[in-house]
C-alpha positions in Angstrom: -52.3 36.2 26.6 -49.2 35.2 24.1 -46.8 37.8 25.7 -47.4 35.5 29.0 -47.0 31.9 28.0 -44.0 33.4 26.6 -42.0 34.2 29.4 -43.1 31.2 31.2 -41.9 29.2 28.5 -38.5 31.3 28.7 -38.6 30.7 32.0 -39.2 26.6 31.5 -36.5 26.7 29.0 -33.4 28.9 31.9 -34.8 26.7 34.4 -33.4 24.0 32.7 -30.6 24.4 31.1 -28.6 23.2 34.5 -30.0 19.9 34.2 -28.8 19.9 30.6 -25.7 20.7 31.1 -25.9 18.3 33.7 -27.2 15.7 31.4 -24.6 16.5 29.0 -21.4 16.4 31.6 -22.8 13.3 32.5 -23.1 12.0 28.9 -19.9 13.0 28.2 -18.2 11.0 31.8 -19.9 7.7 30.7 -18.3 8.1 27.6 -14.3 8.8 28.4 -15.2 5.7 31.2 -17.0 3.6 28.7 -13.8 4.3 26.9 -10.9 3.3 29.4 -12.4 0.1 30.5 -9.9 -2.4 31.0 -9.3 -3.3 28.0 -8.2 -7.9 27.6 -7.8 -10.6 25.4 -11.4 -11.2 26.2 -13.1 -7.9 25.3 -11.1 -6.9 22.4 -12.6 -9.6 19.6 -16.3 -7.9 20.8 -15.0 -3.7 21.0 -16.0 -2.5 17.9 -16.7 1.5 16.7 -18.1 3.2 13.8 -16.1 6.2 12.8 -17.4 7.2 9.8 -14.7 9.4 7.9 -12.1 6.5 7.2 -14.9 3.7 6.5 -16.5 6.7 3.9 -12.9 6.7 2.2 -12.8 2.7 2.5 -16.1 2.3 1.3 -15.5 5.1 -1.5 -12.3 3.4 -2.9 -13.3 0.0 -3.2 -16.9 1.1 -5.1 -14.0 2.5 -7.7 -12.2 -0.7 -7.3 -15.1 -3.0 -8.2 -16.0 -0.9 -10.7 -13.1 -0.7 -12.6 -12.8 -5.0 -12.5 -16.6 -5.3 -13.4 -15.8 -2.6 -16.7 -13.1 -5.0 -17.5 -15.1 -8.1 -17.8 -18.3 -6.6 -19.1 -15.4 -5.4 -22.4 -13.9 -9.2 -22.2 -11.0 -8.8 -20.6 -9.1 -10.8 -17.5 -8.3 -8.9 -14.5 -6.6 -11.7 -11.6 -8.5 -12.8 -8.5 -5.7 -12.7 -6.6 -5.1 -9.1 -7.1 -8.7 -8.2 -6.5 -8.2 -10.2 -3.0 -5.5 -8.4 -2.0 -6.7 -4.8 -2.3 -10.1 -5.7 -0.9 -9.7 -8.0 1.8 -5.8 -8.1 2.5 -5.7 -3.9 1.6 -9.3 -2.9 2.6 -10.0 -5.4 5.0 -7.0 -4.2 7.3 -7.9 -1.3 7.0 -11.2 -1.6 8.3 -9.7 -3.5 11.2 -7.3 -1.0 12.6 -9.8 1.9 12.3 -13.4 0.2 13.6 -12.2 -2.2 16.2 -10.3 -2.1 19.4 -7.6 -0.8 17.7 -9.5 2.4 16.9 -11.2 2.6 20.6 -8.3 2.0 22.6 -5.7 4.3 20.0 -5.7 7.0 21.9 -5.8 5.3 25.7 -2.8 2.7 25.0 0.3 3.5 23.2 0.9 -0.4 22.6 -2.5 -0.1 20.8 -2.2 2.5 19.0 1.3 1.2 17.9 -0.2 -2.2 16.4 -2.8 0.0 14.7 -0.3 2.2 13.1 1.5 -1.3 11.8 -1.7 -2.3 10.1 -1.8 1.1 8.6 1.6 1.8 7.6 3.0 -1.5 6.8 0.5 -4.6 6.4 -2.2 -2.7 4.4 -0.1 -0.7 2.2 1.5 -3.9 1.1 -1.6 -5.9 0.1 -2.7 -2.7 -1.8 0.3 -2.5 -3.6 0.0 -6.2 -5.0 -4.1 -5.4 -5.9 -2.0 -3.1 -8.7 -4.7 -0.1 -9.0 -2.4 2.2 -11.3 -2.4 -0.8 -13.8 -6.3 -1.1 -13.3 -7.3 2.9 -13.5 -4.9 2.7 -17.0 -7.2 -0.2 -18.4 -10.2 1.1 -16.9 -9.9 5.0 -17.3 -10.6 7.0 -20.6 -10.0 10.3 -21.2 -8.6 13.2 -20.2 -8.7 11.2 -16.5 -6.3 9.0 -18.2 -4.3 11.5 -19.0 -3.9 13.2 -16.2 -3.1 9.4 -14.2 -0.4 9.4 -16.7 0.8 12.4 -16.9 1.2 12.4 -12.5 2.9 8.5 -13.3 5.8 10.3 -15.4 6.0 13.7 -13.4 9.2 14.7 -11.9 8.1 14.8 -8.7 7.2 11.0 -8.9 10.3 9.9 -10.0 11.9 11.9 -7.2 9.5 9.9 -4.4 8.9 6.5 -6.1 13.0 6.1 -5.9 13.4 3.1 -3.4 15.8 4.9 -1.7 14.2 8.4 -1.5 10.7 6.5 -0.5 12.3 4.4 2.3 13.9 7.7 3.9 10.5 9.0 4.1 9.4 6.1 5.7 11.9 6.1 8.3 12.2 9.7 9.1 8.1 10.1 9.4 8.1 8.1 12.4 11.1 9.8 14.3 9.5 13.1 13.4 6.1 12.5 14.6 7.1 10.4 18.4 9.8 12.6 19.0 8.2 15.8 19.0 4.5 17.4 19.8 3.0 15.9 16.9 1.8 13.0 18.4 0.2 14.6 21.5 -1.8 17.3 19.0 -3.3 14.0 17.0 -4.3 12.4 20.5 -6.4 15.7 21.3 -7.4 17.2 18.3 -10.0 14.5 16.3 -9.2 16.1 12.9 -5.3 15.3 12.8 -6.2 11.8 14.1 -7.4 10.9 11.2 -5.0 12.9 8.9 -2.5 10.8 10.9 -4.1 7.8 10.2 -4.6 8.7 6.3 -0.4 10.3 6.6 0.4 6.8 7.9 -1.3 5.0 4.6 -0.3 7.4 2.1 3.8 7.1 3.4 3.4 3.4 3.3 2.5 3.1 0.1 4.9 5.1 -1.5 7.2 3.4 0.4 6.0 -0.2 -0.7 5.2 1.4 -3.9 8.6 1.7 -4.8 9.6 -1.4 -3.8 6.9 -3.8 -4.6 7.0 -2.3 -8.2 3.9 -4.0 -9.4 2.0 -1.1 -11.2 3.9 1.3 -13.8 6.4 3.9 -11.9 8.6 6.9 -13.7 11.8 4.5 -13.3 10.8 0.6 -12.4 13.5 0.0 -9.4 16.0 -3.2 -10.2 15.6 -5.8 -8.0 18.9 -5.6 -6.6 18.0 -1.9 -5.6 15.2 -3.0 -4.1 16.8 -5.8 -1.8 19.5 -2.6 -0.9 16.7 -0.3 0.2 15.0 -3.0 1.9 18.2 -3.7 3.4 19.4 -0.2 4.2 16.1 0.8 5.7 15.9 -2.4 8.0 18.4 -1.0 11.0 16.8 2.8 11.3 13.2 0.9 12.0 14.5 -1.7 14.6 16.8 1.4 16.1 13.4 3.8 16.3 11.9 1.0 18.2 14.6 0.2 20.7 14.8 3.9 21.5 10.6 4.2 22.3 10.8 0.9 24.3 14.5 2.0 26.3 13.8 5.9 27.2 13.1 6.4 30.2 10.9 9.5 29.4 7.1 9.0 28.3 6.1 10.2 24.8 3.0 12.0 25.2 3.4 12.2 28.6 0.7 15.0 30.3 -1.3 13.4 27.8 -1.6 9.9 29.1 -1.1 10.9 33.0 -4.2 13.0 32.4 -6.2 9.9 31.7 -5.7 8.5 34.8 -5.4 5.1 33.9 -5.6 3.4 36.6 -5.6 -0.9 34.9 -3.6 -2.5 32.8 0.3 -2.1 32.4 2.0 0.7 33.5 2.5 3.9 31.2 6.4 3.3 31.1 5.0 -0.6 30.8 2.7 0.1 28.1 5.5 2.6 26.1 8.3 -0.3 26.2 5.6 -3.2 24.6 4.7 0.1 21.9 8.7 0.0 21.0 8.7 -3.8 21.2 5.9 -3.9 19.2 7.3 -1.9 16.1 10.6 -3.4 16.3 9.9 -7.4 16.0 6.8 -6.1 12.8 9.6 -4.0 11.2 12.0 -7.3 11.2 8.9 -9.8 10.5 7.3 -7.7 7.4 11.4 -7.3 6.2 11.3 -11.1 6.1 7.9 -11.5 4.2 9.4 -8.6 1.8 12.3 -10.3 1.1 10.4 -13.4 0.1 8.1 -11.4 -2.0 10.7 -10.0 -4.1 13.0 -13.0 -4.4 9.6 -14.3 -5.7 8.9 -11.7 -8.3 12.6 -11.9 -8.9 12.3 -15.7 -9.8 9.1 -15.0 -11.9 10.8 -12.3 -13.7 14.0 -14.3 -14.6 11.7 -17.5 -15.9 10.1 -14.6 -17.9 13.1 -13.9 -19.5 14.5 -16.7 -20.2 10.9 -18.1 -21.9 11.2 -14.9 -24.0 15.1 -15.9 -25.2 14.0 -19.2 -25.7 11.5 -17.9 -27.8 13.7 -15.8 -30.0 16.4 -18.0 -30.4 13.6 -20.5 -31.6 12.6 -18.0 -34.0 15.8 -17.4 -35.0 16.2 -21.6 -35.7 13.0 -22.1 -37.3 13.6 -18.8 -39.8 17.0 -20.3 -40.5 15.9 -24.1 -41.5 13.0 -21.9 -43.7 16.0 -20.4 -45.6 18.5 -23.4 -45.9 14.7 -25.2 -47.0 13.6 -22.4 -49.6 17.5 -22.6 -50.9 17.6 -26.5 -51.3 14.1 -26.2 -53.0 15.4 -24.1 -56.2 16.2 -26.8 -59.0 19.6 -26.3 -61.1 19.9 -27.2 -64.6 23.1 -28.0 -66.8 23.5 -26.4 -70.3 26.1 -28.0 -72.8 27.9 -25.0 -74.3 30.5 -26.5 -76.2 33.3 -29.4 -76.2 34.2 -30.4 -72.4 32.1 -27.3 -71.4 29.5 -27.1 -68.9 27.8 -24.0 -67.2 24.7 -24.4 -64.6 21.4 -22.0 -65.4 19.2 -21.5 -62.7 15.5 -20.6 -63.7 14.5 -17.0 -63.9 16.2 -15.1 -66.3 19.4 -15.2 -63.8 21.8 -16.2 -66.6 24.4 -18.8 -66.6 26.5 -19.7 -63.5 29.5 -21.7 -63.5 28.8 -24.8 -62.0 
């Protein structure tokens, strides 16, 4: 009886396999069709996805930052609210938009959307993360071996080389050239793991560049403001040239992949690539203007702090000189008669006679 029942169950399951496969295939086709629905200005704000890996990473980093701020407040130390807003809202908020909005839904469908996501991950988010000064916060809250390890990393030779502005800028420039003009880009479109690693790569390279350029957190060798400006101006032409090259190229990036999508809506593949190149070019120039403003503000504030420090030192020196003069003027002097026509001044305290 049991054998008969088992045989019947197996037979039923075997007969259901084609139907199960058909269901899975239909579901996959529905997902693909849903992803390839036309993207419009009206549908973009309503299109959201849940990507667990970046969402979890953002949640962990945000929790660590908030825990550090709360620890400082519990012991009575002050942490600027502006830094917290820059890191949590500007930095992590931008990461969430880049990885959970329509940018994430269509980043492997439209090159222009991918490029917009690239700009948020590699430009906008790292600037706000750097302005949040997380390394400074960690150094002020960590203790023991954790703090020593962080200090060892910050002052290592590798960190000194990588955070030198010209080196960090060169890495920032070379990376997108290598990515888009090699099989790596198409591989990131086809492999979900490489896709997520590519997002992480954008953020890390951007942080390396903007940490060195803005110089808020401690660095092995804090660059001078003229050096930061030189590095920024040296980077601009190459970044713009990449955008122009992509925009004017007659050959499609990851051509086999994009042609294989059979997208029937929106701009043509070449027009979409031209839009992506123009976005890369214009966003690079726009962010350069923002960075110039930030660096000049930092430079002005640093000059003001230096001027105030010099004034305090001069005031302190004048106060000490005035106090010394007042003390000298307050010493009483007596005149003693030592004989006919001769007088000497004597100073109390046993220092003996002194000629008047």
